[in-house]
FIPADO-376993 format. One record per residue (C-alpha): residue number from 1; x, y negated, z. Coordinates in steps of 0.5 Angstrom, whole numbers, m for minus. Each point is the difference from the previous one (the first is absolute). Layout:
<sites>
@n->NUM	east->X	north->Y	up->Z
...
</sites>
This chain:
<sites>
@n->1	east->m23	north->26	up->26
@n->2	east->6	north->m4	up->2
@n->3	east->3	north->m1	up->m6
@n->4	east->m2	north->1	up->m8
@n->5	east->6	north->1	up->m5
@n->6	east->m1	north->m3	up->m6
@n->7	east->4	north->2	up->m6
@n->8	east->m1	north->m1	up->m7
@n->9	east->2	north->5	up->m5
@n->10	east->2	north->m2	up->m8
@n->11	east->3	north->6	up->m2
@n->12	east->5	north->2	up->6
@n->13	east->m4	north->6	up->3
@n->14	east->7	north->3	up->2
@n->15	east->2	north->m6	up->3
@n->16	east->m7	north->m1	up->4
@n->17	east->1	north->8	up->3
@n->18	east->7	north->m1	up->2
@n->19	east->m2	north->m7	up->3
@n->20	east->m7	north->3	up->3
@n->21	east->5	north->7	up->2
@n->22	east->4	north->m6	up->4
@n->23	east->m6	north->m3	up->4
@n->24	east->m2	north->6	up->3
@n->25	east->6	north->3	up->2
@n->26	east->2	north->m7	up->4
@n->27	east->m6	north->m3	up->2
@n->28	east->m3	north->1	up->7
@n->29	east->m4	north->m3	up->6
@n->30	east->m5	north->m3	up->m5
@n->31	east->m6	north->3	up->m5
@n->32	east->0	north->m1	up->m7
@n->33	east->m3	north->0	up->m7
@n->34	east->3	north->m1	up->m7
@n->35	east->m4	north->m2	up->m5
@n->36	east->3	north->0	up->m7
@n->37	east->m1	north->m4	up->m6
@n->38	east->1	north->2	up->m7
@n->39	east->1	north->m6	up->m5
@n->40	east->1	north->6	up->m5
@n->41	east->m6	north->6	up->1
@n->42	east->2	north->3	up->m7
@n->43	east->7	north->0	up->1
@n->44	east->2	north->m1	up->7
@n->45	east->1	north->7	up->2
@n->46	east->m5	north->m1	up->5
@n->47	east->m1	north->7	up->0
@n->48	east->7	north->2	up->3
@n->49	east->m1	north->m5	up->6
@n->50	east->m7	north->3	up->2
@n->51	east->3	north->7	up->0
@n->52	east->6	north->m1	up->4
@n->53	east->m5	north->m5	up->4
@n->54	east->m7	north->2	up->0
@n->55	east->m2	north->m4	up->6
@n->56	east->2	north->m7	up->m4
@n->57	east->m6	north->m4	up->m1
@n->58	east->1	north->m1	up->m8
@n->59	east->m3	north->m7	up->m4
@n->60	east->1	north->1	up->m8
@n->61	east->0	north->m8	up->m2
@n->62	east->m4	north->m1	up->m7
@n->63	east->6	north->m4	up->m3
@n->64	east->7	north->m1	up->2
@n->65	east->m2	north->m6	up->5
@n->66	east->7	north->m1	up->2
@n->67	east->3	north->0	up->8
@n->68	east->m5	north->m5	up->3
@n->69	east->m7	north->2	up->m3
@n->70	east->2	north->7	up->1
@n->71	east->1	north->m1	up->8
@n->72	east->m6	north->m4	up->1
@n->73	east->m3	north->6	up->m3
@n->74	east->3	north->4	up->5
@n->75	east->m2	north->m5	up->6
@n->76	east->m7	north->m1	up->m2
@n->77	east->m1	north->8	up->2
@n->78	east->6	north->0	up->6
@n->79	east->m3	north->3	up->7
@n->80	east->7	north->m2	up->3
@n->81	east->1	north->m5	up->6
@n->82	east->6	north->m3	up->m4
@n->83	east->1	north->1	up->m7
@n->84	east->8	north->2	up->m3
@n->85	east->0	north->m2	up->m7
@n->86	east->6	north->6	up->m2
@n->87	east->4	north->0	up->m7
@n->88	east->1	north->7	up->m3
@n->89	east->7	north->m1	up->0
@n->90	east->1	north->0	up->7
@n->91	east->2	north->5	up->6
@n->92	east->m1	north->m1	up->7
@n->93	east->6	north->3	up->4
@n->94	east->m3	north->m1	up->7
@n->95	east->m6	north->m2	up->4
@n->96	east->m1	north->m7	up->m3
@n->97	east->m8	north->1	up->m1
@n->98	east->0	north->1	up->7
@n->99	east->5	north->m5	up->2
@n->100	east->m4	north->m6	up->m4
@n->101	east->m7	north->3	up->3
@n->102	east->3	north->m1	up->7
@n->103	east->3	north->m7	up->m2
@n->104	east->m6	north->m3	up->m2
@n->105	east->m4	north->2	up->5
@n->106	east->5	north->m3	up->5
@n->107	east->0	north->m7	up->m4
@n->108	east->m7	north->m2	up->m2
@n->109	east->4	north->m6	up->m2
@n->110	east->2	north->4	up->m6
@n->111	east->m5	north->1	up->m6
@n->112	east->4	north->4	up->m4
@n->113	east->7	north->3	up->0
@n->114	east->6	north->3	up->m5
@n->115	east->6	north->5	up->1
@n->116	east->7	north->m1	up->m3
@n->117	east->1	north->3	up->m6
@n->118	east->6	north->4	up->m1
@n->119	east->4	north->4	up->m7
@n->120	east->1	north->8	up->1
@n->121	east->7	north->m1	up->1
@n->122	east->m2	north->m4	up->7
@n->123	east->2	north->m7	up->m1
@n->124	east->m5	north->m5	up->1
@n->125	east->m4	north->m3	up->m6
@n->126	east->0	north->m8	up->m1
@n->127	east->m6	north->m3	up->0
@n->128	east->m3	north->m7	up->0
@n->129	east->m1	north->m3	up->7
@n->130	east->m3	north->m6	up->m2
@n->131	east->m6	north->m3	up->m5
@n->132	east->6	north->m6	up->m2
@n->133	east->6	north->5	up->1
@n->134	east->m4	north->3	up->m6
@n->135	east->m2	north->m6	up->m4
@n->136	east->7	north->m2	up->0
@n->137	east->2	north->6	up->m4
@n->138	east->m5	north->m2	up->m6
@n->139	east->4	north->m6	up->m2
@n->140	east->5	north->1	up->m5
@n->141	east->6	north->m4	up->2
@n->142	east->7	north->m1	up->0
@n->143	east->4	north->2	up->7
@n->144	east->3	north->m4	up->3
@n->145	east->1	north->m3	up->8
@n->146	east->m4	north->m6	up->m2
@n->147	east->m6	north->3	up->m4
@n->148	east->m1	north->5	up->6
@n->149	east->0	north->m5	up->4
@n->150	east->m6	north->m4	up->m2
@n->151	east->m4	north->6	up->m3
@n->152	east->1	north->2	up->8
@n->153	east->m3	north->m7	up->2
@n->154	east->m6	north->0	up->m5
@n->155	east->m2	north->8	up->3
@n->156	east->3	north->0	up->6
@n->157	east->m1	north->6	up->5
@n->158	east->m5	north->1	up->5
@n->159	east->1	north->0	up->8
@n->160	east->m4	north->5	up->4
@n->161	east->1	north->1	up->7
@n->162	east->m1	north->7	up->m1
@n->163	east->6	north->4	up->m3
@n->164	east->m5	north->5	up->m3
@n->165	east->m4	north->m5	up->m4
@n->166	east->0	north->0	up->m7
@n->167	east->m4	north->m4	up->m6
@n->168	east->m1	north->6	up->m4
@n->169	east->0	north->8	up->0
@n->170	east->2	north->4	up->m5
@n->171	east->m6	north->4	up->m3
@n->172	east->4	north->6	up->0
@n->173	east->m2	north->1	up->8
@n->174	east->m5	north->m4	up->2
@n->175	east->m3	north->0	up->7
@n->176	east->m6	north->m3	up->0
@n->177	east->m6	north->m1	up->6
@n->178	east->m7	north->2	up->m3
@n->179	east->m2	north->m7	up->1
@n->180	east->6	north->m4	up->m5
@n->181	east->m4	north->5	up->m6
@n->182	east->m6	north->m2	up->2
@n->183	east->0	north->m8	up->2
@n->184	east->5	north->0	up->m6
@n->185	east->m3	north->4	up->m6
@n->186	east->6	north->4	up->m1
@n->187	east->5	north->m2	up->m6
@n->188	east->m2	north->m5	up->m5
@n->189	east->m3	north->3	up->m6
@n->190	east->4	north->m4	up->m5
@n->191	east->7	north->4	up->1
@n->192	east->1	north->6	up->m3
@n->193	east->7	north->2	up->3
@n->194	east->5	north->m4	up->3
@n->195	east->m2	north->m7	up->5
@n->196	east->m6	north->3	up->3
@n->197	east->4	north->2	up->7
@n->198	east->3	north->m7	up->0
@n->199	east->m7	north->m4	up->m2
@n->200	east->m4	north->5	up->5
@n->201	east->5	north->m2	up->5
@n->202	east->m1	north->m7	up->0
@n->203	east->m7	north->1	up->1
@n->204	east->0	north->6	up->5
@n->205	east->5	north->m5	up->4
@n->206	east->m5	north->m5	up->1
@n->207	east->m3	north->5	up->4
@n->208	east->6	north->2	up->5
@n->209	east->8	north->2	up->0
@n->210	east->2	north->4	up->m5
@n->211	east->6	north->4	up->3
@n->212	east->6	north->5	up->m2
@n->213	east->3	north->4	up->6
@n->214	east->7	north->2	up->0
@n->215	east->m2	north->7	up->2
@n->216	east->m5	north->2	up->m6
@n->217	east->3	north->2	up->m6
@n->218	east->m2	north->4	up->m7
@n->219	east->4	north->2	up->m6
@n->220	east->m1	north->m3	up->m5
@n->221	east->1	north->5	up->m7
@n->222	east->m3	north->m6	up->m6
@n->223	east->m2	north->4	up->m5
@n->224	east->2	north->m2	up->m7
@n->225	east->m6	north->m4	up->m1
@n->226	east->m1	north->m3	up->m7
@n->227	east->m1	north->m6	up->3
@n->228	east->5	north->m1	up->4
@n->229	east->6	north->m1	up->m3
@n->230	east->4	north->m6	up->2
@n->231	east->7	north->m3	up->1
@n->232	east->1	north->1	up->m7
@n->233	east->5	north->m6	up->1
@n->234	east->0	north->m7	up->4
@n->235	east->m4	north->m4	up->m4
@n->236	east->m5	north->6	up->m1
@n->237	east->m1	north->2	up->7
@n->238	east->m7	north->2	up->0
@n->239	east->m4	north->5	up->m4
@n->240	east->m5	north->m3	up->m5
@n->241	east->m6	north->2	up->4
@n->242	east->3	north->m2	up->7
@n->243	east->1	north->m7	up->m3
@n->244	east->m8	north->0	up->m2
@n->245	east->m2	north->2	up->6
@n->246	east->5	north->m4	up->4
@n->247	east->m2	north->m7	up->m4
@n->248	east->m7	north->2	up->2
@n->249	east->2	north->1	up->7
@n->250	east->3	north->m8	up->0
@n->251	east->m6	north->m2	up->m3
@n->252	east->m5	north->3	up->5
@n->253	east->4	north->m1	up->6
@n->254	east->4	north->m7	up->m2
@n->255	east->m5	north->m4	up->m5
@n->256	east->0	north->m3	up->m6
@n->257	east->6	north->m5	up->1
@n->258	east->6	north->6	up->2
@n->259	east->m3	north->5	up->m6
@n->260	east->1	north->m6	up->m5
@n->261	east->7	north->m1	up->3
@n->262	east->2	north->7	up->m1
@n->263	east->m2	north->1	up->m7
@n->264	east->3	north->m7	up->m2
@n->265	east->6	north->3	up->4
@n->266	east->0	north->5	up->m4
@n->267	east->m1	north->m3	up->m7
@n->268	east->5	north->m5	up->1
@n->269	east->6	north->5	up->2
@n->270	east->m1	north->3	up->m7
@n->271	east->5	north->m5	up->m4
@n->272	east->4	north->0	up->7
@n->273	east->2	north->9	up->0
@n->274	east->1	north->0	up->m7
@n->275	east->5	north->m7	up->0
@n->276	east->3	north->3	up->5
@n->277	east->0	north->7	up->m2
@n->278	east->3	north->m2	up->m7
@n->279	east->5	north->m5	up->3
@n->280	east->2	north->6	up->3
@n->281	east->0	north->5	up->m7
@n->282	east->4	north->m5	up->m3
@n->283	east->6	north->0	up->5
@n->284	east->0	north->7	up->0
@n->285	east->m1	north->2	up->m7
@n->286	east->m1	north->m6	up->m4
@n->287	east->m6	north->2	up->m2
@n->288	east->m6	north->m4	up->4
@n->289	east->m5	north->5	up->m3
@n->290	east->4	north->6	up->2
@n->291	east->m5	north->2	up->7
@n->292	east->m6	north->m3	up->1
@n->293	east->m4	north->7	up->2
@n->294	east->m2	north->m3	up->6
@n->295	east->m2	north->m7	up->m1
@n->296	east->m4	north->4	up->m6
@n->297	east->m4	north->4	up->6
@n->298	east->0	north->m6	up->4
@n->299	east->m4	north->m4	up->m6
@n->300	east->m5	north->7	up->m2
@n->301	east->m1	north->m1	up->7
@n->302	east->m2	north->m8	up->1
@n->303	east->m4	north->1	up->m6
@n->304	east->m5	north->6	up->4
@n->305	east->1	north->m5	up->6
@n->306	east->m3	north->m5	up->m4
@n->307	east->m6	north->4	up->m3
@n->308	east->m3	north->1	up->7
@n->309	east->2	north->m8	up->1
@n->310	east->m8	north->m2	up->m1
@n->311	east->m3	north->7	up->4
@n->312	east->5	north->m1	up->6
@n->313	east->m1	north->m8	up->0
@n->314	east->m8	north->0	up->1
@n->315	east->0	north->7	up->4
@n->316	east->m4	north->4	up->m5
@n->317	east->m3	north->6	up->2
@n->318	east->2	north->7	up->m3
@n->319	east->6	north->5	up->1
@n->320	east->7	north->m4	up->m1
@n->321	east->3	north->6	up->m4
@n->322	east->5	north->m1	up->m5
@n->323	east->m1	north->4	up->m7
@n->324	east->4	north->5	up->m2
@n->325	east->4	north->m4	up->m6
@n->326	east->1	north->m5	up->6
@n->327	east->4	north->4	up->4
@n->328	east->7	north->m3	up->m2
@n->329	east->3	north->5	up->4
@n->330	east->m2	north->6	up->m2
@n->331	east->1	north->m3	up->m8
@n->332	east->7	north->m2	up->2
@n->333	east->2	north->7	up->3
@n->334	east->m2	north->3	up->m6
@n->335	east->4	north->m4	up->m4
</sites>
């Protein structure tokens, strides 16, 4: 078997059917199998997928284990020389699987590769090209030339001789050599959702290059996931689950000092964001307390981060999945 395609189902049967239709339509020159791991067998609509694509190997999880653990289960039973982790909400427009297969065969220095994401309208989807570019977005600081210079000096961009090489690959499309999974154990079991692809990329990168190829693309639909809500405001740019996962990644990859520094930054910024906004409100309406909704959201999210502080600090085992009452994004959206 050349390639094992692994897709996670969480109540997205029609998306998976559409995805597999596109895979079968455009993929050629390689042998492949499809493994679907269902994180919600009772309500996931798996019968629809199996009826449309009876060739699929189906795996039911005992509970909603999230993205990483479910993919690990699929990779454990995969038969392929290469493992392709593919999101349910994706569509292939050409033989990108065959192209990645041939490219990886030609380049033994590459342990895994990714494809560039495009919106349905054909425009490219932006992505973080390095760990440090991603880390710079964690800091809630007033935008200015001086601040940007300091942050870029503290977190500079890496310099690679290979123009295709990057720090990490987006989990929506990860084309990995089998030995990459066997030597690393796959995704960390602590991540429920988000950040797991970043963390695993850090460990994969020690085995070989991680590359994006400009001629390898796919469409990412980005389905309406309740954990995905982001960019509520400038100071609330990540969803609550994303922030918990991101902070866990920083702790695991960069150590205690970097993690504590990030936590302290979020705490110390509370009076700053309130004071700044109250001054703006005073100038605008004369009432300093008139518009503080996003500041309140920021404080609620910071409280959730602090609930996970000790667990993250000591890297305690267990799934870092926020509770329904901690999902500030959904609570504020319904308010």
